[in-house]
C-alpha positions in Angstrom: 19.6 -13.3 22.5 19.0 -17.0 22.9 21.9 -19.4 23.6 21.8 -23.1 22.9 20.3 -25.2 25.6 23.6 -26.8 26.7 25.1 -23.4 27.5 21.9 -22.2 29.2 22.0 -25.3 31.4 25.5 -24.4 32.5 24.5 -20.8 33.2 21.7 -22.0 35.4 24.0 -24.5 37.1 26.3 -21.7 38.0 23.5 -20.3 40.1 22.9 -23.7 41.6 26.5 -24.2 42.5 27.0 -20.7 44.0 23.8 -21.1 46.0 24.6 -24.5 47.5 28.2 -23.6 48.2 27.4 -20.2 49.9 24.7 -21.8 52.1 27.1 -24.6 53.0 29.9 -22.2 53.9 27.6 -20.2 56.1 26.0 -23.3 57.5 22.8 -21.3 57.2 20.4 -20.3 54.4 17.9 -21.6 51.8 19.4 -23.4 48.8 16.2 -25.0 47.5 14.5 -22.0 45.9 17.5 -20.7 44.0 18.3 -24.1 42.7 14.7 -24.7 41.7 14.2 -21.3 40.0 17.7 -21.2 38.4 16.4 -22.1 34.9 13.6 -19.5 35.0 15.9 -16.8 36.3 18.4 -17.5 33.6 15.9 -17.0 30.8 14.5 -13.9 32.5 17.8 -12.2 33.2 19.5 -13.1 29.9 16.6 -12.5 27.5 13.9 -10.3 29.0 15.1 -8.1 31.9 16.1 -4.7 30.8 19.1 -3.7 32.9 22.7 -2.5 32.8 25.2 -3.8 35.4 27.4 -0.8 34.6 24.6 1.6 35.8 22.3 -0.1 38.4 20.5 3.2 38.9 19.4 3.6 35.3 16.0 5.2 35.7 14.3 3.2 32.9 15.6 -0.2 34.0 13.2 -3.0 34.6 12.6 -3.6 38.3 13.3 -7.1 39.6 11.9 -8.1 43.0 12.8 -11.3 44.7 9.7 -11.5 46.9 10.8 -14.9 48.1 13.7 -13.2 49.8 14.8 -16.2 51.8 16.2 -17.5 48.5 18.6 -14.5 48.5 21.4 -16.5 46.9 19.4 -16.4 43.7 19.8 -12.6 43.3 23.3 -12.5 44.7 24.3 -15.1 42.0 22.5 -13.2 39.3 24.1 -9.9 40.1 27.6 -11.3 40.4 27.3 -13.4 37.2 25.8 -10.5 35.2 28.7 -8.3 36.0 27.5 -5.9 38.7 30.3 -4.5 40.8 28.8 -6.2 43.9 28.5 -8.7 45.2 32.1 -9.9 44.5 32.9 -13.5 44.8 34.5 -12.7 48.2 31.2 -11.2 49.3 29.4 -14.4 48.3 32.0 -16.6 50.1 31.1 -14.6 53.2 27.3 -15.0 52.7 25.4 -14.3 55.9 28.6 -13.2 57.8 29.2 -10.0 59.6 30.3 -7.3 57.2 29.2 -9.0 54.0 26.6 -7.2 51.9 25.2 -10.7 51.1 22.9 -10.7 54.1 20.5 -13.5 54.9 17.7 -11.7 53.0 18.3 -9.1 50.3 18.8 -5.5 51.6 18.3 -2.7 49.2 20.8 -0.4 51.0 23.7 -2.9 50.9 24.0 -3.8 47.2 23.1 -1.8 44.1 20.7 -3.9 41.9 18.6 -5.0 44.8 15.4 -2.9 44.4 13.9 -3.6 47.8 14.4 -5.4 51.1 12.5 -8.7 51.1 12.1 -11.6 53.4 8.8 -10.9 55.2 6.7 -13.0 52.7 4.3 -11.2 50.4 5.7 -7.8 50.9 8.0 -7.9 47.9 5.2 -8.7 45.6 3.1 -5.9 47.2 6.0 -3.4 46.9 6.2 -4.4 43.2 2.7 -3.2 42.8 3.8 0.2 44.0 6.7 0.1 41.5 4.4 -0.7 38.7 2.1 2.2 39.8 5.1 4.6 39.8 6.1 3.4 36.3 2.7 4.1 34.9 2.4 7.5 36.6 5.9 8.6 35.3 5.1 7.3 31.9 2.0 9.5 31.9 4.1 12.4 32.9 7.2 11.9 30.7 6.1 9.6 27.9 7.5 6.4 26.4 10.7 8.2 25.6 11.9 8.3 29.2 9.7 5.8 31.0 9.0 2.4 29.4 9.9 -0.5 31.7 8.5 -3.5 33.5 8.4 -4.9 37.0 9.3 -8.6 37.4 8.7 -10.6 40.6 9.8 -14.0 41.7 7.5 -15.2 44.4 7.0 -18.5 46.3 4.0 -20.2 47.8 4.5 -18.3 51.0 4.2 -15.0 49.2 1.0 -16.1 47.6 -0.5 -17.5 50.9 0.1 -14.4 53.0 -2.9 -12.1 53.4 -1.1 -9.2 51.9 -1.1 -11.0 48.6 -4.9 -10.8 48.3 -4.7 -7.0 48.9 -1.9 -6.5 46.5 -3.2 -8.5 43.5 -6.6 -7.1 43.9 -5.3 -3.6 43.6 -3.0 -4.5 40.7 -5.8 -6.2 38.8 -8.1 -3.3 39.3 -5.6 -0.8 38.0 -4.7 -3.2 35.1 -0.9 -2.9 35.8 0.1 -4.8 32.7 3.7 -4.0 33.1 3.9 -6.2 36.2 4.7 -9.9 35.9 4.9 -12.4 38.8 6.8 -15.6 38.3 5.5 -18.1 40.8 7.9 -20.7 42.0 5.2 -23.5 41.9 7.3 -26.2 43.6 4.5 -27.4 45.9 6.7 -27.3 49.0 6.8 -25.2 52.2 8.9 -25.5 55.3 6.6 -28.0 56.9 6.4 -30.2 53.7 4.0 -30.5 50.9 1.7 -27.6 50.3 -1.1 -30.1 50.5 -0.6 -30.1 54.3 -2.0 -26.6 54.5 -3.8 -25.5 51.4 -6.1 -26.7 48.6 -7.0 -23.4 47.0 -6.9 -22.9 43.3 -4.3 -20.1 43.1 -4.5 -19.6 39.3 -8.3 -19.1 39.5 -7.8 -16.7 42.4 -5.5 -14.5 40.3 -7.8 -14.7 37.3 -10.7 -13.7 39.5 -8.9 -10.5 40.4 -8.3 -9.5 36.8 -4.9 -11.1 36.1 -3.7 -13.0 33.1 -2.4 -16.4 34.1 -0.1 -18.7 32.1 1.8 -21.9 33.1 5.1 -23.4 32.1 7.6 -26.1 32.9 10.2 -24.2 34.9 13.0 -26.4 33.7 12.2 -26.2 30.0 13.9 -23.1 28.6 11.7 -22.9 25.5 8.6 -23.2 27.6 9.7 -20.6 30.0 10.6 -18.3 27.1 7.1 -18.8 25.6 5.3 -18.0 28.9 7.4 -14.9 29.6 6.7 -13.7 26.0 3.0 -14.2 26.5 3.1 -12.3 29.8 5.1 -9.5 28.3 2.5 -9.0 25.6 -0.5 -8.8 28.0 -2.3 -5.6 29.0 -3.2 -7.2 32.3 -0.8 -8.1 35.1 0.4 -11.6 34.6 1.0 -14.6 36.9 3.4 -17.1 35.4 3.0 -20.4 37.2 6.5 -22.0 36.9 6.3 -25.7 37.9 9.7 -26.4 39.4 11.5 -28.9 41.6 12.8 -27.4 44.8 16.5 -28.1 45.2 16.8 -29.1 41.5 20.1 -31.0 41.0 20.4 -32.4 44.6 19.7 -36.0 43.7 18.6 -37.2 47.2 16.9 -34.1 48.5 15.4 -32.4 45.5 11.6 -32.1 45.6 11.5 -32.2 49.4 11.4 -29.6 52.2 14.9 -30.8 53.3 16.3 -28.3 50.7 14.2 -25.4 51.8 16.0 -23.8 54.8 19.1 -25.8 55.6 22.5 -26.5 54.0 22.5 -29.6 51.8 25.6 -31.1 53.5 28.9 -32.0 52.0 27.8 -35.4 50.7 24.7 -34.1 49.0 26.6 -31.2 47.4 29.2 -33.7 46.1 26.3 -35.8 44.7 24.7 -32.7 43.2 28.0 -31.8 41.4 27.9 -35.2 39.8 24.2 -34.9 39.0 24.7 -31.5 37.3 28.0 -32.4 35.6 29.5 -29.4 37.5 33.1 -30.5 38.0 34.5 -27.3 39.6 35.6 -26.4 43.0 33.4 -24.4 45.4 32.9 -20.8 44.3 34.6 -21.5 41.0 32.9 -20.4 37.8 34.4 -21.5 34.5 35.4 -18.7 32.2 33.1 -19.9 29.4 30.1 -19.8 31.6 31.0 -16.4 33.1 31.6 -15.1 29.6 28.1 -16.2 28.5 26.6 -14.4 31.5 28.5 -11.2 30.9 27.5 -11.3 27.2 23.8 -11.5 28.0 24.1 -8.5 30.3 25.6 -6.5 27.5 22.5 -6.9 25.3 20.9 -3.7 26.8 23.8 -1.4 26.2 22.3 -0.1 23.0 18.9 0.5 24.7 20.6 2.4 27.5 22.7 4.5 25.1 19.6 5.4 23.0 17.7 6.3 26.2 20.4 8.6 27.4 20.3 10.3 24.0 16.6 10.8 24.3 17.0 12.1 27.8 19.6 14.7 26.8 17.2 16.1 24.2 14.0 15.9 26.2 12.2 19.1 27.1 11.5 17.8 30.6 15.0 16.4 31.3 15.8 18.5 34.3 12.4 17.9 35.9 12.7 14.2 35.3 16.2 14.0 36.8 15.2 16.1 39.8 12.3 13.8 40.6 14.2 10.6 40.1 16.9 12.0 42.4 14.2 12.6 45.0 15.1 16.3 45.4 12.5 18.9 46.0 12.5 22.1 43.9 15.0 24.6 45.2 12.3 27.1 45.8 9.9 24.8 47.7 8.9 25.8 51.2 5.7 26.5 53.1 6.9 29.7 54.7 4.3 32.0 53.1 1.5 29.6 54.1 2.7 29.3 57.7 2.9 33.0 58.0 -0.7 33.3 56.7 -1.7 31.0 59.6 0.1 33.2 62.0 -1.8 36.2 60.7 -5.2 34.5 60.8 -5.2 31.6 63.4 -7.5 28.7 62.8 -9.1 26.2 65.2 -9.3 23.0 63.2 -8.5 19.3 63.7 -5.0 18.5 62.7 -6.4 16.1 60.1 -8.1 19.2 58.6 -4.8 21.1 59.0 -3.1 18.4 57.1 -5.6 18.8 54.3 -4.9 22.5 54.3 -1.2 21.9 54.1 -1.7 19.4 51.3 -3.7 22.0 49.3 -0.4 24.0 49.2 1.9 21.0 48.8 0.1 19.2 46.0 -0.2 22.5 44.1 3.6 23.1 44.4 5.0 19.6 44.0 4.1 17.5 40.9 5.6 14.3 42.4 3.3 13.7 45.4 0.8 10.8 45.1 -1.8 10.5 47.7 -4.4 7.9 48.7 -6.4 6.4 51.5 -7.6 3.0 52.6 -11.3 3.8 52.0 -11.2 6.8 54.4 -10.6 9.7 52.1 -13.3 11.9 53.8 -12.0 11.0 57.2 -8.2 11.2 56.5 -8.6 14.4 54.4 -6.0 13.2 52.0 -7.4 14.3 48.7 -6.5 17.9 48.3 -4.9 20.4 45.9 -7.1 19.4 43.0 -5.4 16.1 42.3 -7.5 13.6 40.3 -7.7 9.8 40.7 -5.1 7.4 39.4 -7.1 4.8 37.5 -6.8 2.1 34.8 -8.2 4.6 32.3 -6.0 7.5 33.5 -2.6 7.0 34.9 -1.9 10.7 35.0 -3.9 11.0 38.3 -2.3 11.5 41.6 -4.8 10.0 44.0 -5.2 6.3 44.6 -8.3 4.8 46.1 -6.7 1.8 47.8 -9.9 0.3 49.2 -9.9 -1.4 52.5 -6.3 -2.6 52.1 -4.2 -0.9 54.8 -1.3 -3.4 54.6 -1.3 -3.5 50.8 -1.4 0.3 50.7 1.6 0.7 53.0 3.6 -1.8 51.0 2.7 -0.2 47.7 3.8 3.1 49.1 7.2 1.6 49.8 7.4 0.3 46.3 6.6 3.7 44.9 9.1 5.4 47.1 11.8 3.0 46.2 11.1 3.2 42.5 11.7 6.9 42.6 10.1 9.9 40.9 7.1 10.0 43.2 6.5 10.8 46.9 3.7 8.6 48.2 1.5 9.4 51.1 -1.5 7.4 52.3 -4.1 7.6 55.1 -6.0 5.4 57.5 -6.9 5.6 61.2 -3.9 5.5 63.6 -5.3 2.3 65.2 -4.9 0.5 61.9 -1.1 0.9 62.0 -1.4 -2.5 63.5 -2.5 -3.7 60.1 0.3 -1.7 58.4 3.1 -2.4 60.9 5.1 -4.9 58.8 5.3 -2.4 55.9 6.0 0.6 58.1 8.9 -1.3 59.6 10.2 -2.1 56.2 9.8 1.6 55.2 12.2 2.4 58.0 14.6 -0.4 57.3 14.7 0.4 53.6 15.1 4.2 54.2 12.0 4.8 52.0 10.3 8.2 52.0 6.7 7.0 52.6 4.4 9.4 54.5 1.7 7.8 56.6 -1.3 10.1 57.4 -2.7 8.5 60.5 -5.8 10.3 61.8 -8.1 9.8 64.8 -5.1 9.6 67.0 -6.5 9.2 70.5 -9.6 8.9 72.6 -10.4 12.2 71.0 -12.1 10.3 68.2 -14.9 9.8 70.6 -17.9 7.5 70.1 -16.3 4.8 67.9 -15.0 3.4 71.2 -12.0 1.4 72.3 -11.6 -0.7 69.2 -10.8 2.4 67.3 -9.1 4.5 70.0 -5.3 4.2 69.8 -3.7 3.8 73.3 -0.4 2.1 72.8 0.1 2.9 69.1 2.1 6.1 69.2 4.7 4.8 71.7 5.0 1.5 69.9 5.7 3.3 66.6 8.3 5.5 68.3 10.3 2.4 69.0 10.9 1.7 65.3 14.4 2.9 64.3 14.6 5.5 61.5 10.9 6.3 61.6 9.7 9.8 62.4 6.6 9.8 64.4 5.1 13.3 64.6 2.1 14.4 66.6 1.5 18.1 65.8 -0.5 20.3 68.2 -2.1 22.7 65.7 -2.2 23.9 62.0 1.2 25.5 62.2 3.0 22.5 63.6 1.1 20.3 61.1 2.5 22.3 58.2 6.0 22.2 59.6 5.7 18.4 60.1 4.6 18.0 56.4 7.6 19.9 55.2 10.0 17.9 57.5 8.5 14.7 56.1 8.9 15.8 52.5 12.6 16.8 53.1 13.6 13.5 54.7 14.6 11.5 51.7 15.9 8.5 53.6 13.2 7.9 56.2 9.5 7.5 56.5 7.1 9.6 58.6 4.0 8.9 60.6 1.7 11.9 61.1 -0.6 11.2 64.0 -3.5 13.6 63.6 -6.6 14.5 65.6 -10.2 14.1 64.7 -11.3 16.9 67.1 -10.7 20.6 66.6 -7.7 22.1 68.3 -6.8 25.8 69.0 -3.8 27.2 67.3 -1.1 27.5 69.9 1.6 29.0 67.7 1.0 32.6 66.7 4.3 34.4 66.8 5.5 35.1 63.2 9.2 35.0 64.2 8.9 31.5 65.7 9.4 29.5 62.5 10.6 25.9 61.8 10.3 25.0 65.5 9.2 21.5 64.9 12.4 20.6 63.1 14.2 20.1 66.5 11.5 17.7 67.6 10.7 19.6 70.8 10.7 23.3 71.7 9.7 25.6 74.5 6.3 26.8 73.5 5.8 28.8 76.7 8.5 30.1 79.1 7.9 30.1 82.9 6.7 33.5 84.2 7.5 32.8 87.9 10.6 30.9 89.0 10.6 27.6 87.0 9.4 24.7 89.1 7.6 22.6 86.4 8.2 21.6 82.8 5.1 20.2 81.1 6.0 18.0 78.1 3.0 17.4 75.8 2.1 16.3 72.3 -0.7 16.9 69.8 -4.1 17.6 71.2 -2.7 17.7 74.8 -0.5 20.7 74.2 -3.3 23.1 74.7 -4.3 21.2 77.8 -0.7 21.7 79.1 -1.0 25.5 78.4 -4.2 25.5 80.4 -2.4 23.7 83.3 0.5 26.2 83.1 -1.9 29.2 83.3 -3.4 27.8 86.5 0.0 26.9 88.0 1.4 30.4 87.2 -1.5 31.9 89.1 -0.4 29.9 92.1 3.1 31.2 91.8 4.5 28.0 90.2 6.7 28.9 87.2 5.9 26.5 84.3 7.5 25.8 81.0 5.4 24.1 78.3 7.3 22.0 75.8 5.7 20.8 72.6 7.3 17.4 71.9 6.3 17.1 68.3 8.7 14.3 67.5 10.8 12.4 70.1 13.2 11.0 67.4 14.1 14.5 66.1 14.6 15.8 69.7 16.9 12.9 70.5 19.1 13.8 67.6 19.7 17.4 68.8 23.0 18.2 70.6 23.3 18.0 74.3 23.3 21.8 74.7 19.9 22.1 73.1 18.4 19.2 74.9 19.8 20.5 78.2 18.2 23.9 77.6 14.8 22.4 76.9 15.0 19.7 79.6 17.7 20.7 82.1 19.1 17.8 84.0 18.4 19.0 87.6 17.0 17.4 90.7 13.2 16.8 90.4 12.9 18.6 93.7 13.9 21.7 91.9 12.1 21.2 88.6 9.4 18.6 88.1 9.0 17.2 84.6 5.5 16.1 83.7 4.4 14.3 80.5 0.9 14.7 79.1 -0.3 12.5 76.3 -3.6 10.8 75.8 -2.0 7.4 75.4 0.1 4.9 77.3 2.5 6.4 79.8 5.0 3.7 78.9 8.4 5.2 77.9 7.8 8.7 79.0 10.0 8.3 82.0 13.0 8.7 79.7 12.0 12.4 79.5 10.4 12.9 82.9 13.1 10.9 84.9 12.3 8.4 87.6 10.6 10.9 89.9 8.7 12.7 87.2 4.9 12.6 86.7 3.4 10.8 83.7 -0.2 11.7 82.7 -1.8 9.4 80.2 -4.1 6.4 79.7 -2.9 2.9 80.6 -6.1 1.1 79.8 -8.4 0.9 76.8 -10.8 3.7 76.0 -14.6 3.9 76.0 -17.4 5.0 73.7 -18.5 8.6 74.4 -18.1 12.1 73.1 -14.5 13.3 73.2 -14.9 15.9 75.9 -16.5 13.4 78.2 -13.7 11.0 77.6 -10.9 13.5 78.4 -12.7 14.3 81.6 -13.2 10.6 82.5 -9.5 9.8 81.9 -8.2 12.9 83.7 -6.7 14.6 80.7 -7.9 18.1 81.8 -6.3 21.0 83.7 -8.7 20.4 86.6 -7.4 16.8 87.0 -3.8 17.4 86.2 -2.9 20.5 88.3 -3.8 18.9 91.7 -1.5 15.9 90.9 1.3 18.3 90.1 0.8 20.3 93.3 0.7 17.1 95.3 4.0 16.0 93.8 5.6 19.4 94.4 4.5 19.4 98.0 5.3 15.8 98.8 
């Protein structure tokens, strides 16, 4: 429904007032963007956005992403005014304060109605690409009856300048994601001042060149905004709506300047703004007539929602749809039979190949997995199980060719995971987690089930040399909270790691996989689900235990070779496969104490073996332990030569252990 202009102005001014009051109370924040985009947001939320404040999790709701997350008071205001349970006015009064869900930037796990965590510029827009992908995929699976919604984004100049924007819009344009619309806050201001200080590019032409539809409007003219959004909504291509706005609109002395961007307006300017806007109300006070108009607009989708629920109740795929949107795996899903087949017929393969073998099973049993690779499909081995490509001509496919867009791929995976209904996984080389790191960190922060298939995990990749050989990457990833980093040793552990990753609904996983072939070290049919505890005793000491070797991935079989030599010399040696340090740290003290008993190193020497930096391993080997690894960059040579050069062999390691024992 369209209200008269005077009432729309007051609705928009309610956003402006809440934004400047909350930032002033916190003495921190960004009032300029919410005040500048208030008119555009009012039209979008009251007339175009399909949502229901009474059910923020409605599966067929439109997704709204505030990519310009620093302007968080915009979405907090919209949610409150529209009638969502949170944030309350008390929450808004405590904006940016400890305990308030109104954090400095929108956090998806704090308030229903916030689709994703934004703030790192550009990532919100890139995650929205993933949401639009998920919508099209689910539409292909379940039809218009259950899936027929859009993804709307508000982005600022910073979002469009960041490099990830190039990756994201290129992918969206190529896939013709016409259900995605980006509303660009074209206010020509960044923190430093005018955008003219740092850029002279033609943004509209850049979007057009990548296959987007572009339309412009006056962001303070409700009719013009309405026209532009209608045009975007009717397009088959993704749309950029360039909304020319005035940052800090309504603050008479500061509007249009960077002074409104990232600082409170100050009491005097807020008082002047109230006069300018004709807003004669106390801080955090919303007049009943304005609030009523906002609540009435939110009610416009009640009929749509009721009709959708009726269609769902009668739909032949209802239970499958509900299961997938809940993120639950089928009750009968497991890889037990496949793992037992590996026990019966051991294989010597690279763990990247073992991952492909596991995916053959997984993709045949789960309809919700969506794979992909950043132009390394044949190297990452991510296309398996007969899944076809997801393209602009066929949205039923389950494999995305992301192109050389590592960061864009990772962010899109986050968007897909947060949208729900699909489980995304994507591959590249482990060394390129540097390119993906911002998105991987947001995966963990947002509790998103994104699975990163990172191959070529050590110097074992060989001749490509130090630019491609990860040294510090595995340990640096282990530092990220809520991220499972798994480095399996063989085909059995790889399958177990995949099942763990799939079952963890609320955290992402990095699978660090080898290029080189590895022998199968797990062959006992009764030893199942060992990786779920993070670390386990693969080999028990034969003689009196004097050494515990803690190894990961391709170095586990090296540890077994060391143990064999040590046992022949009468030195009892346990071998522990440390598949995932995070999972091991979560075990109870009794289990951890059994695997790594807390005794004097003079009695039991702990030794870590990993073809990467030794940094951090002392937490498991203790101060007087021995850490075998590589604390320099690699070299270009065949893998076997490199392991010998860097001392990751039994011949090189055993003497160091004996010297330590005899010291």
